[in-house]
N, C-alpha and C positions, 0 to 999 in steps of 0.2 A: 807774674802770673802765668808763666808757661810751664807745661809739663814735658819733660824730655825723657826719652828712653835711651840711655847711654850704656855702652859696654866698655870694659877696659880696653879691649882690642881696638875699638873705634878711636879712643883717646890716643893710643900709641900710634895708630896709622895717621891720624891728623897732625901729629907732631913731627913726623918724619920730614927731615929737610928744613925744619923751622929753626932759626937761630934763637937761642935763649935770650930773653931780656935780662938786664942787670939791675941791681939796686933794690931788690925786694927782700922781704923777710922770710916768707914761706915758699919752699921749693918741693918739687918731686923730681926724682931721677927717672928719666925715660931714655932708654938707649944710650946710657952713659952721659947724658946731658942733664944738667940741673936747670929746670924750668920753674919760673914763678907759678904758683898754683892758679892765680887769676889769668895769666897768659894761657895756660893749658885749658882751663875751663872755658874761657872766652873763645878760643880757637875751636874747641870742640862743639860748642853750641852756636857759633857764628854770631856772637854778640860782643860789643866792646866791654872792656873790663869794668867800666863805670856802671854797667847795667845790673850788677849783682854784688852783694857784699862778700868780703873775703871768707867769712864764716861759712857761707853757702858753698863756695868752691871747696873749702877745706872738708866740709861734711861729705859732699858728693864724692870727691876723689878718695877720701879715706874709705868710704863704703865700697868703692870699686877695687880696693886692695892696694892702693898706692900708699907708700910710707911718706908722710909729710915731714920735711926737714925744716926745723926752725933755726935759722941762721943766728938768731940772738940767744938761743938756749943751747947751743953746742950740739945741735942735731936732734934734740928731743922734739916730739910732736905735740905741742900745746897750742891751742888757739882759742881766741875769742871767749 
């Protein structure tokens, strides 16, 4: 139930110097690194990844202009 005002540049800044986690299905490329979308969204809003569903992270990052990469679909962005 929180309202966040997030810009794409804020997401990119927060992910600088952060090591990507492994073993996830949905990714975004930020600065040449593939990050799981829940890692990116959680870091951006300061919440653990269990605090929000994958679909919410997918929706917000897509609206911010990030291309979502689905590792199981050969790079196509389909979710939830």
